[in-house]
C-alpha positions in Angstrom: 53.3 60.3 -47.2 56.1 59.9 -44.8 54.4 57.4 -42.0 55.3 56.1 -38.7 53.0 53.2 -37.7 52.0 52.8 -33.8 50.5 49.2 -32.9 51.0 46.0 -30.8 49.2 43.1 -31.0 48.5 40.9 -34.1 45.4 42.5 -35.2 47.8 45.6 -36.2 49.5 43.6 -38.8 47.0 43.4 -41.6 47.1 47.4 -41.4 51.0 47.2 -41.6 50.7 45.0 -44.7 48.2 47.5 -46.3 50.3 50.3 -45.5 53.4 48.7 -46.8 51.5 47.9 -50.3 49.9 51.4 -50.4 52.9 53.3 -51.6 53.2 55.5 -48.2 56.9 55.7 -46.8 57.0 53.6 -43.6 60.2 54.8 -41.8 59.5 53.4 -38.2 56.9 51.2 -36.1 56.2 52.3 -32.4 55.2 49.3 -30.5 54.9 48.5 -26.7 58.3 47.2 -25.0 59.0 43.4 -25.3 57.2 41.4 -22.7 57.6 38.2 -21.1 55.7 35.4 -22.3 55.5 31.6 -22.2 56.8 29.1 -19.3 60.2 30.6 -19.4 58.9 34.2 -19.3 61.4 35.3 -21.8 61.0 38.8 -23.5 59.2 38.5 -26.7 58.8 41.0 -29.4 55.2 42.2 -30.0 53.5 41.0 -33.5 53.9 44.5 -35.0 57.6 45.0 -33.6 58.4 41.5 -35.1 56.8 42.4 -38.4 59.1 45.8 -38.6 62.2 43.7 -37.7 61.6 41.1 -40.5 61.7 43.9 -43.0 64.6 46.0 -41.5 62.2 49.0 -40.2 63.4 50.9 -37.0 61.3 49.8 -34.1 60.8 52.2 -31.2 59.6 50.8 -28.0 59.2 53.8 -25.3 58.1 52.9 -21.9 55.8 55.8 -22.2 55.3 58.0 -25.3 55.8 61.0 -23.2 59.5 60.2 -22.6 61.5 63.1 -24.1 63.8 60.5 -26.1 61.0 59.1 -27.7 59.6 62.4 -28.6 63.0 63.6 -29.9 63.4 60.8 -32.1 59.9 61.5 -33.5 60.7 64.7 -34.4 64.1 63.8 -36.0 62.1 61.0 -37.9 59.7 64.1 -39.0 56.5 61.7 -40.0 53.6 63.6 -41.7 51.1 61.3 -40.3 51.1 58.2 -37.6 48.3 55.9 -38.1 47.5 53.8 -35.2 46.0 50.5 -34.4 45.9 49.1 -31.1 48.9 50.7 -29.7 47.9 50.3 -25.9 49.4 53.4 -24.4 48.0 57.1 -24.1 49.9 59.4 -26.2 50.3 62.9 -25.0 49.5 66.4 -26.4 53.0 67.0 -27.1 53.7 63.9 -29.0 50.4 64.3 -30.9 51.4 67.5 -32.3 54.8 66.4 -33.8 53.4 64.9 -37.2 51.9 67.3 -39.7 48.5 65.6 -40.1 48.4 64.3 -36.4 47.8 60.7 -35.3 44.8 58.6 -37.0 43.3 55.8 -35.2 41.5 52.6 -36.6 39.3 51.7 -33.6 37.0 48.6 -33.9 33.4 50.1 -33.3 31.3 52.6 -35.0 32.2 55.8 -32.5 31.0 57.1 -30.3 29.6 53.3 -29.5 32.2 51.4 -27.4 35.0 53.8 -26.7 37.9 52.1 -24.9 40.0 49.0 -24.9 37.6 46.2 -25.7 34.9 47.4 -28.5 34.6 44.2 -30.0 34.3 42.4 -27.0 31.6 44.3 -25.5 29.6 44.4 -28.8 29.3 40.7 -28.6 28.7 40.8 -24.8 25.8 43.5 -25.2 24.2 41.4 -28.4 24.9 44.2 -31.0 23.6 43.0 -34.5 26.3 45.5 -36.3 29.3 46.8 -35.5 32.3 48.2 -37.6 35.4 50.5 -37.6 36.1 53.9 -37.5 39.2 56.0 -38.2 39.3 59.0 -36.4 42.1 61.9 -35.2 43.8 60.9 -32.1 43.3 63.7 -29.3 43.7 63.8 -25.5 40.4 62.3 -24.9 39.3 58.8 -24.8 38.5 58.0 -28.4 36.7 61.4 -28.8 38.3 62.7 -31.9 36.4 63.5 -35.0 36.0 60.9 -37.4 37.4 60.3 -41.0 35.6 57.3 -42.1 33.7 54.2 -41.1 32.7 50.7 -42.5 30.1 48.5 -41.1 30.1 44.5 -40.5 27.1 42.2 -39.4 27.8 40.1 -36.1 27.2 36.7 -36.7 25.3 34.5 -34.1 28.5 32.2 -33.7 31.0 35.1 -33.6 33.3 35.2 -30.8 35.2 38.5 -30.4 38.4 36.8 -31.8 36.6 35.9 -35.1 35.0 39.3 -35.2 38.1 41.0 -34.5 40.2 39.3 -36.8 37.6 40.1 -39.7 37.5 43.9 -38.8 41.3 43.9 -38.8 41.6 43.1 -42.3 38.4 45.1 -43.5 39.7 48.1 -41.3 43.2 47.9 -42.8 41.6 48.9 -46.2 39.7 52.0 -44.4 42.9 53.1 -42.9 44.9 53.3 -46.1 41.9 55.2 -47.9 41.9 57.7 -45.1 45.6 58.3 -45.3 45.5 58.4 -49.1 42.8 61.4 -48.7 44.7 63.0 -46.2 47.7 63.0 -48.7 45.5 64.4 -51.6 43.9 66.9 -49.5 40.3 65.6 -49.7 39.9 63.9 -46.2 37.2 65.5 -43.7 37.0 64.7 -40.1 33.5 65.0 -38.6 32.7 65.8 -34.9 31.5 62.6 -33.0 27.7 63.1 -32.1 26.9 63.6 -28.4 24.4 60.9 -28.2 25.0 57.3 -28.3 28.3 57.3 -26.2 29.2 54.0 -24.6 32.5 52.7 -23.0 34.3 49.3 -23.4 36.9 48.7 -20.7 39.0 45.8 -20.5 37.3 42.6 -19.6 38.6 41.3 -16.4 39.0 37.7 -15.3 36.0 38.1 -13.0 33.8 39.3 -16.1 34.8 36.3 -17.8 33.3 33.9 -15.1 30.2 32.4 -16.5 26.7 33.3 -14.8 24.6 30.1 -14.9 21.6 31.9 -13.7 21.6 34.3 -16.6 19.4 33.2 -19.5 21.1 31.1 -22.2 21.4 33.7 -24.7 23.5 35.9 -22.1 25.7 32.6 -21.3 26.3 32.3 -25.0 27.1 35.8 -25.6 29.6 36.2 -22.4 31.6 33.2 -23.4 31.9 34.2 -27.0 32.9 37.6 -26.0 35.7 36.4 -23.7 37.0 34.0 -26.6 39.9 34.0 -26.9 40.6 36.3 -24.1 40.4 36.6 -21.2 38.8 33.2 -21.5 35.5 32.1 -20.3 35.6 29.8 -17.2 33.6 28.2 -14.5 34.1 25.8 -11.4 33.4 22.1 -10.7 34.5 20.5 -7.6 36.2 23.6 -6.7 38.5 23.3 -9.8 38.4 26.1 -12.6 37.5 24.9 -16.0 37.8 27.2 -19.1 35.3 27.0 -21.6 34.9 27.5 -25.3 31.6 28.7 -27.1 28.4 27.0 -26.3 25.0 26.4 -28.0 21.7 27.2 -26.8 19.5 24.1 -27.2 15.9 24.2 -27.5 13.6 21.3 -26.6 16.0 20.1 -24.2 15.3 18.7 -20.6 14.7 21.6 -17.9 17.8 21.9 -15.9 18.9 24.1 -12.8 21.4 26.8 -13.5 24.8 25.2 -13.8 23.4 21.7 -13.4 25.0 19.1 -15.8 23.5 16.4 -18.0 25.7 14.2 -19.8 24.3 12.3 -22.9 25.9 10.0 -25.3 26.6 12.8 -27.9 26.4 15.9 -25.9 26.8 17.4 -22.4 24.3 20.0 -21.2 24.6 22.7 -18.5 21.6 24.5 -17.2 21.0 28.2 -17.2 17.7 30.5 -16.1 16.2 29.4 -19.3 16.9 26.5 -21.7 20.0 24.5 -21.3 23.3 25.1 -23.2 25.3 22.5 -25.1 29.0 22.6 -23.9 31.7 22.6 -26.6 35.5 22.8 -25.6 36.4 22.3 -22.0 39.7 22.7 -20.7 40.7 21.7 -17.2 43.5 23.2 -15.1 46.8 21.9 -16.5 45.3 19.8 -19.1 44.8 20.1 -23.0 41.4 21.4 -24.5 39.1 18.5 -25.1 35.4 17.9 -26.2 33.1 18.2 -23.5 31.8 14.6 -24.1 35.6 13.3 -23.4 35.9 15.6 -20.6 32.6 14.5 -19.0 33.5 10.8 -19.4 36.9 11.3 -17.7 35.2 13.0 -15.0 32.6 10.7 -14.4 30.0 13.1 -13.6 27.3 12.1 -11.3 23.6 13.1 -11.8 23.0 16.5 -10.1 26.1 18.0 -10.4 26.6 21.4 -11.0 28.8 24.2 -12.4 29.3 27.1 -10.4 
């Protein structure tokens, strides 16, 4: 089929690689406009756009998909289908109607669970044991379209949202191509999503990423893993913000008050509502990440000090 791909971040790249190797004709990539990044705040192409640039494929960067100029270019390119992976903008009905076979979206959850921008983060945050990916027909509603196919994956006890998303991006790329192949062959069948089991996954905010030390250890662990790498879990000590990497709940440890620190020779513990957790990587403002033991040694943590 003649395809235009819509996607923006690095998790879209495995699907681009799979489509490029599939035999389908990729004529353009739609991505979000170049965005400022780094200390110099210079404009940087998205990972999907950079992938296309390297291969001499046309890149379309509309401010909004409802822009008339963008929709006219879509008509000129005449795609049979537009596969989508994490594009990052709502597509209006007028644009959805342009490809003969519509827009098909690879979404990183088992729909109708976790509709929205952050399905993987919410699956980790809420302690799901199994998640997966779905390929569905894009429509005006938020991730409500009929589903062509799914795959499942076990969430491992130490998975961060970044780990899980990277894995699903690779596995989902194969599912997306399989659906495109079936659409071309005329054998694809999309099934309406069930009315039961709908949950929503809005983008996690910086406030969501603040560690609640009065939560049980398992909830502290989940929140930090869900917010790794973005937006980045954090807490404060001595009125200064600290970013935290994944922690490990510790059984048979001294009882500590929520947030209370205990520095031992080979580990740093922080109290929760239940058992303490062992801190992993710590990043103080303006400094490089370091192990919790090195950080605590430099800070000269006093007995009874608390993270808050």
